[in-house]
N, C-alpha and C positions, 0 to 999 in steps of 0.2 A: 715337287712333292716333298712334304716333310717326312723325314726318316725317323722311325721309332725303333728300328731293329737293326742290329749289327750282324750282317750275314757271315762275314769272315770269322768273327768271334764264335758264332754258332757252329760253323763247320769244324773249327779246331776243337772246341769243347766236345762236340758230338762224336767225332771220330776217335778222340782220345778215350772217351767213356766206353764206347763199343769195344775197343781193343782191350781195355781193362777187364771188361766182362768176359771176353773170349779167352783170356789168359787162364781162366779157372777151369777150362775144359779142353779136351782134344778137338771138340767140334761144338759150335753154337748154332742152334736153329733159331733164327731171328724172324719172328712174325712181323711183317710190315703192314700196318694199316694205313688207310688214306691213300692219296695219290703219290706215286713215286715221281711222276713226271707231270708238269703243268698243274701244280697245286695252286690253283687260282684263289681258293678260299684263304689259304695261309698268306698268300701275297696281299690280299685285300685287307685282312685284319692285322697283319704285321708289316706295315710299310717299311720297305728295305729288304724284306725276305725275297730271295730268288725263287721263283716258282719251280725251278728245277734243282733246288738245293739238295733234295734227298738223293736224286740220281747222281749229282756231282759228289755227294758224300760217298756214295758207293764207288764212284769212279776213283776216288782217292784211295780206296781200299781194295781195288779190283784184283790185285794179286792174291788176296785172301778170300774173295767172295765169288760164289756162284749162286744162281737163282732158280728157284722152282716156282712155277706159276700154277695156281689152282683155279679151276672154274667148275661150278656146280652144273651137273648134267641137266637138271631141271630148268636152269636159267637159259641154257642153249636151246632146249626143247621149246620153250615158250617165247623165244626171241626177246629176252629181256633187254631193255634199252638202257645204255648209260646216258643219263639225262643231260649232262653238260655237253656231250659230243654228238648225241643223237645217233649213236651206232650200237649195234647189238654186242653182247658180251663176247661172243666168239670172234667178232671182228676186232674188238678191243684187245683180246689176247694176241692176235696177229700184229696189231699196231704196237703193242707193248714189246713183243719180241724184236721187232724191227728197231724200236727205240733203244733197247738194251744193246743190240749189236752196234748201233751208231755210237754209243758211249763206250764201246769196247768191253762190255760186261758179258760174262758167259752165262747163257741160259742152259741149265742142266736138262730140264724137261718140263712138260705140262702134265698136271694131274687132273683127270676128270673125276670129280668127287661125287659120291652117292650115285654112282653109275648103275643103271638097271636096264642096260641095252636100249636106251632111248634112241630112236632112229636118227634124229638130228645130231645127237652127241656122237653116235657111231660114224656118221658122215664126216663130222669135224675131226674126229680122231684119225680117220683115213687121210683126210687132207693134210693134217700135220705130219703124219708118218711118211707120206709120199714126198714131203718137202724136207725130209731129213731131221725132223724134230722128234725126240724121244717122248713117248706118251705112256702114262700109267693110268690105271683105273683103280679107284677105291670105292668099295661098296659102303653102305651105311654100317656103322659100327654096332655090333650086337651089344645090347645092354646099356648103350649110351643114353643119358648121362649119369645114371645113378648106380648101376650095378658095376662097381669098380672091379670086382674080381673077374667078371666076364670080359669087361673092356680090356683089361690088361692080361690077356691070355691069347692062346692060339685061336680061340673062337672069336676074339675081338680084333685088336690091332694085328694079331698074327695072321689073319686071313688076307690082309692087304699086302701087296708086294713091298719089298724094301727098295728104296731108290738109292742107287750107288752114287755117292758124292766123294769128292777128293779134297776140297778146300776147307779151311777151318771155320769159315762163316758161311752158312747156307741161309740166304734170304728167301722167305716164303711169302709170296704176295699174290694178289688176286684182283680182278677188275672191279670188285665191289664187295659189300658185306655179305656174310652168309655163304661164302664159297669154299669153306673148308680149310682155311689156313691153319687154324689151331689144331684140328684133328690130324692134318698132315704132319705138323711138327711133332705131335705126340706119337703118331704112328712111327715116325723115324726114330724118335727117342726110344721107343720100345725095342725096335730092331737093333739099334746101336748097343743097348745094354745086353741084349741076347748074344751079341757078338763080342762082348767084353770091352766095349769102347765107352769111355766116359764122355757123355754129351750133355749139353745143357739147353735150356729154352729161355728166351727173353722176348719181350714184346716192344715194338716201336710204334707208338701212336703219338702224333703231334698234339692232338686235342682229346679231351680237355687238358689244360696245362696244370700239372700236379702241384706246382709250387707258387700259384697265385690264388687269391680268394675265390671262394665258391661262386659268388655273384659278381665277380669281375666281368665287365662286358665281353672280354675276350672269351671267357668260358661260356657265357650266355649265348654268344654268337655260334658256338659249337652246337648248343641245344637247338638253336634256330635252324642250323644247317642239317640237323638230323631229326626234324619233327616227324618225318614219315617212319623213322625207325623207333620212335618213342624213347630215345635216349634221354636220360635225366642225370645231370651231374650231381654227385653226392660226396660227402666227406668219407674218406676211406676209413671205416671204423676199425678194420684190422690193423692198419698202420697206426692209428691213434692208440689202440690197445697195446701194441707192441713197443712203440717208441715215444708215446705221449707227444706226437707231432701231428698237426693237422695238414693233410694233403688231400688233393681232389682226384677223384676218378669218376667213372660213370657206372650206372646201375648194372649193366650186363656183366662187366668185369667183376664188380663186387659180388654180385649174386652167384656167379660161377666159380669164384675163387676157392671155396672150401672143397668142392668136387675136384677142381683142377689140381689143387695141392695134394689131395689124396691119390689122384692118378699118378702124379709125378713121384710121390713117395713109394707107391706100389711098384712103379717101373724101376726106380733106382735102388730100392731096398733100404733107404735111409731117410732121415728127417729132411724135409725141404729146407733149403737155405732161405727161401722166400717166406716172409711173415705176413705179406700183404700184396695186393695187386700192384700197388705203387712200387714195391720192391722188384717186381718182374719187369718193369719198364726201364728203358734206356734213354727216354726222351729228355733232351737238354734245351729245348727251345726257349724255356723261360729265362735262361741265362743270357739269351741274345737280346732281350728287351733293354733298350737304352733310354727310352722316353715313354713313360707309362701313359701320360695324357694323350699323346698321339695315338697310341695303341687303343685306348679307350674310345676315342672319337671314331677311329676307323672301324672298330668293332660294332659300335652303335649303328653306323651307316650300313654295315653288313647285315645287321638284323633287319633293317628296313628293306634292304635288297631281297633278303630271304622271304620276307613277308609278301612282296609283290610276286616273286617266283612261285610261292606256294599258292597264292590266290589264282594265278594263271593255270597252274597244274590242276587245281580244283575245277576251274571252268572247263578245262579240256577233258575232265573225267578221270584223271590219272590217280587222284587221291580221294579219300573220304572227307566228309565235313569235319570229323573229329580232328583231323590233321590241321585243317584251316583254323579251327577254334584254338588249337594249341599255339599256333604262331601268333594269333591275335592276343592271347593271354601273355605271351612273351613281350609283345609290343607294349601292352598296357603296363606290365610289370616294370619295364624300363622307361615308361612315360614317353614313348615315342609316337609320332604321328607320320602319316604318309608324306605330309608336306615338309617334313624335316629333311627330306632328300631334295636338294635345291633345284633340281631340274624338273620336278613334278609340276609345280604350279605354273611356270612359264609355258610348258607344253599344253597344259589344260586350258590356260587362259587364251592362248593363241587359237586353240581348237574352238573355244567358245565364241571368239570374235568372228571366226570364219562361218560358224553356224548361224550367227545373228545376221550376217550379210547375205547368206545364201537362201535361195528358195528351195534348194534340194534337201530332201529329208534324210538322205544317206549321210552316214558319218564320214567326216573328212579326217583321216589319220594325220596326226601331227607328232613330230619328234623334236626334242630339245636336247642340246649337248652343252655341257659346261667346259670351257676351254681352260687351259692352265692358268691364265691370268684372271679367271673368274667370270669372263664374258659368257653370256648365254646366247647361243645361236639356235634358231628354230628352222624347221623345214616341214612342208606339208606334202601329203600324197596327192597324186593326180593320175590321170589316164596315161601319162608318160612314164612316171617312175614312182616308186614307193617313198614314203616319208623319210625312212632312214637313209636312203640314197640321196634324197634332197638335202637333208641336214648335213650329210658328209660333204657334199659339194659346196654348200653355203659356208661350212666351217673352213674348208681349205681355201676358199676364195677370200675369206676374212684374213687368214694368215698370209696369203700371197698379195694382200692389198689390191684385189681385183674388184672392180665395181660390180654390185649385185646384178645390174642390168645386163652384163656381158655373159653370153652363153659360152660355156667352156667346150661343149660337145656339139659338133656340127650336125645339122639335120641330115646331112648326107650319110652320116654314120648311124644315127638313131633310127631313121625311117626303115632301112632294110631289116634291122633287128626286130622292130615292132611288127613289120609285115610278116616276117618269118614266124614269129610267135603266134600272131593272130590268124593268119591265112593258111600257112602251111602246117604248123604244128597244132593248130586248132586249140590254142590255150585261151580260155575265156578271159582270165585276168592277165592281160598281156603287158601290164605296166612293168617296167624294167626293175629288177631287183638290184641290190647293192653291187653284187659281183658283176652283173651285166653292165651297169653304169660305169664302174671303175675300169672294166675291160675296154669299153668304148672310149673312155677318157685317155687310156694309155695308147690307143690307136691314134687319137687326135694329137697326142703329144709328139708323135713322130714328125709332124709337119707344122705344129702350132706351138710356138715358144711359150705363150701364155698357159696353154694346157700343160706343157712340160713343167713349167715353174709350179703350177698349182699341184700337180701330181706329187711333186717332191714334198709338199706340205703334209702328206698323209701321215708321216712318221710323228708329227707333232700331236696327233690325236691319241697316241698311245698313252694310256693312263687316265683318259677322260671318262666321265660318267655321262650317261644319257638316259632319257625316258621317252617312251612312246605312249600315246593315249589309247592305242589299240595293241592287241597281240600281234607280234610280227612273225613272219615265216621262219622256219628253222634255218633255211639257207641264209637269210639275212642275219640271223643271230650268230651263225658260225662265222660269217664274214666279219662282223663287228668284233667278235672274239679274236680273230686273227689280227685285226687292226689294234687290238689292245683296248677297245672301248667296252666299258661295262654298262650294259643297258638293262633297264627294267621296263615293265609294261603294265598298264592298267588291264585288268581282267575283262576286256571288252573285245569282241570280234568286230572287224571293220565292216562286215556285211552280214546279211541274214542267210547267205548261202551256207549249206552244210558241207559241201565238197569243194565247190569253186570259191574258196574264200581268199 
């Protein structure tokens, strides 16, 4: 993989800048947007970026950092799903706490925001409390967002409890947007000043990158990633007015800045040091870019990837047509086509060839994967296994230099699994998924040297891209993610079944 981003340089620059900011206060509340762990979007658009860079950054500062996690009660109540992992927000909070502990970072507490005694949120609070996790609840802030006098009073932020913290940097994070990170930071700021403490607020957002052009593919890729949120990158007019310098931010931060500035000034009783939304940020990711052309190409590919993801989400009914139209406009604006993703046409062409030779009217799913050397490998679905499992087997056989005619997995292993799924568990679509096939292969590897050799080739698939001619199951998507394979799908179901798909 060609590298366009210097990870170590970024870590040094970023940690230094955060420490410089915290030196101005007794305590800094740092709102962390985006993903702290497994930021695969950043990894894709910034080749060389460590997907866990932000958590490793906090690990470097762990003696000075503690963490508050926010989650909106309404998202718990309606079982909102984190799209990339396929888990609900309450489970994502649990996963995040475990990950912070793994990295040696202290989790202060969880805040249930806009809490109104929602039953599911109450159960979740009880679950956390009985596992020794401190839990606070915040109600909706009276007067928010325009009545600043009420917001900054005992009837506004004063009604919510103060969260006791002891370290100079308090990171406030959440499983997704709209979970109350900003309001929690400002609530704390209010209580700190009521106690006579000098506290500050800053924001950490990786994207958009403030010090590269507005229409740079890297910033456009951020718009593509947030089409459902209707985020639009804009020139920060406040920064331009204050410093005569062009910087980039996005619409929500720019629109909310005047009110946010007034709230901070009301809390502190003095003029804000921030003249613009850009001033509030501490992001230094732009300084880690070492090859702009590599970043541009990776970002264009990410836009295509987001297009396919959005098209599939529309097919599944998760988003409105307006969102699909917006990603189509972005594709047109950047002069991109579906076929610009190199694995798309080989997969579709192979599917077409199978269809021409077959009398069966059903769709035959096909997947294609591009290996590190540029070779394209394909695989087709069957009654035995799904197309993504087939393409993985074909790819690792290629790396192990095993003839395609050789079966890696013994029928003695496969037949009992198929029988269990079909006859005992009564699963109509009994074709083996990726995880099941790889489990079977690992069993064969105990006694079969060829299978053992081939299994070792799996690590070579990390960083590869793939495409499926049909929508794949969530289980297969997660398995491919764990292997480091970035897959897109055509927005087509493999069967007409509504449930047994």
